[in-house]
N, C-alpha and C positions, 0 to 999 in steps of 0.2 A: 646639152650633154649632161651637165651637172644635175638638172632636174630629173632626168631619166634615172641617173644613179640613185638619187634621193628617193624616187618613187620605188625603184627595185628594193632598196633597203627597207622602206616602210612595208612593202608587201611581204617581204621575208619576216618582218616583225609580226605582222598580222597572222601569218601561218604559225609562227612560234607561240603566239598568244592563244591560238585555237588549241594547240596540243596541251599547253600548260593548264588552260581552263578545264579541258576535258579530264586530264589526269588528277586535278585537284577538286573536281566536281564543283567548280565555280560556274553556276548556271548563268549569272549575269555577265561575266566576262566572256563566256562561251557565246551567248547570244549577241554580244556587242561586236563580234567580228563579222557578223552578217548584216546585210541591208534589211530593212523592214519587210520587203517583199521577196526575200531570198528564197531560192528553191534548193533543197539538198536531197539528192538521190543517193541513198545508202544501199548499194547493191540491189536496187530495184524497189526499195521502199522509199517513197517520196514524201518529204516534209515541206510544207509551203508556209512561208512567213517566219519572221524571227521568233514569235511566241511558240510556234510548233517546234522549231529547231531547239529553242531553249529548253523545252519540255523533255528533250532527249536526256539532258543531264539531270533534271529534277526527277524523272522516272528512274534513271539509273541509281541516283542517290537513295531514293526510297526503296528500291529493290535491294540494294546492299544493306540498308538499315534493317529491313525485314529478315534477310538472311542472317545477319549478325544476331538479331534478337532470337532467332530460332536455333542458334548455335551452329549455323552453317556459314561461317564467314566467306565472303566472296574473295577470290584472289585479286590482289591489286594489279591492275593493268597499267602498262607504260606504253605510250604511243610514240612511235619513232617516225620522223619524216626525213627522207633522204633524197639525194639527186634532184633537188629542186631546180626548176627552170622558170624564169619569169620573162614574159614578153610584154613590153609596153606597146600597146596598140596605138593609143593616142593619149592626150593629156588627161583623159578621164576613164579610159578603159585599158584593162590588162588581162593577160592570161597567165595562169600558174599551173604547173604540173609537177608532181613529185611522187616518189614511192611512199607508201603508207604501210606501217607494220605495227602490230601489237605484240608485246611480250609480257609474260607473267612469271613470277618467281614460284618455283615448286617448293614443297616442304623440305626437299634436300638441298635447296639453295641454288639449283640450276634454273636457267631461264629457258622458257619454251615459247616458240613463236605461235601466236594464236591466229594471226591473220596477216596476209601479204597481198598488197594490191597497189593501186595508184589513185591519187586525187587529180581531178581535172577541174580547174576553177576558172570562173570568169569574175573579175573584180571591177568595181567602179569606184571612182573618187568623187565624193560629194562633200561639200563644206570642209574641204581640205583634208579629208580622211579617206583612206582606202578601206573598202569592206568587200567581203565575198557576196556576190549577187547570185552566183550559181556554183554549186559544188556537186561533183559526181564522184562517188567512191566506187571504184571498179575492182573486183576481186580477181587475182591471178588464178584462182582455182575455179573451174567451171561449176555452176550451181549444182549440177547433177553429182559432183564429187564431194560436196560438202555434207 
């Protein structure tokens, strides 16, 4: 029982590290929450392997730097994870699901929701660490409406 609680707490920490790394554009920390062979389906666009997933953040960082240089600063996004549920399948496999939301500050100081959906994760424990092996980001808005 104690090990299951420790595993759940570590998985919750992995999910929090993912969001923090994304918001701070820390590509190394972002990539580190995934296994080497991870698959990440971002509303239909699939990234395979830690290097490709890490590149999501390096590309985002480069895009923001270009926009800043052109005098078109990108709005800062904040990622919110809520209603997390962790299921320990066995000693080395787990599932996680949560709501996912992005918000950004407007010039008037109000926050606007940019995205709302859910994460569906499969995690594995290797060498004493939990990492995401498979993540699917599902939008609550149908693709035709976006």
